[in-house]
N, C-alpha and C positions, 0 to 999 in steps of 0.2 A: 297821455294822449300824444299823437304824432301831429306836428304842425302841417297844415294843409299847404303852406307856402314853400317851406324849405325841407320838409320831411324829417326834421330833427325832433327829439323828445321835448315836450313842453313841461313847464313847471305848473303844478296845480295850486290853486289858491282861491281867492274870492274877491269880489268888489263890494264894498259897503255901500248901501243905499238907504235913504231916509224918505224917499217918495217913489211913486210909481215910475217904472222905467219901460219905455217903449222904443222900438226901432222903427223909424219912418222910412220906407223904401222910396228911393229917388225923390226925396223931399227937398225942395229948395228954400223952405222957410228957415230963417235964421234962428228964431225962437219958437219952436213948435209948442202948441198948447193943445188942450183937449179939443178946442174948436177947430184948429187947423188940421188935426188928425181925422176929424169927422169926414167920412166919405172918401178917404184916401187909404191906400194900402199901408197897414202898419202891423207890427208884430209885438204882442205883449210879452215882455221879458219878465216882469214881476208885477204882482198885484199892488194894491195900496197898503203899505205896511202901517200898522198901528204904532209899532216901535221900530227903530232902525233895524235892518236885517242885512245879511250877507248873501250874495248870489254867487254860485259856483262859476269859476272862470279859469282859463288856462293861458299862460304867457310863454312865448318863445323868446329866450334870451338871444338867439341868433339873428332873427329878423324883426324882432319887436312886434310880433303879431299877437293879438289877443282874441281868444275864442270864448264865447259865452253860450253854453247850451241853453236852448229855449224849450222848456218842458211845459206842456199844456196840462 
């Protein structure tokens, strides 16, 4: 994958997770919870895992940018 910031090749890898992972758009809450996400724009990155799992990610060693593809 090519980095959207610096256009260099990114390293592929994964991010280990053990709970649901959401991205909250323009959220100002310091500790988002299921209740704070309700009614606000958020993007589901992973489901609720029964066991720890890995999600696909890419890292740019040049600009330290991380990309996580969000598949529905």
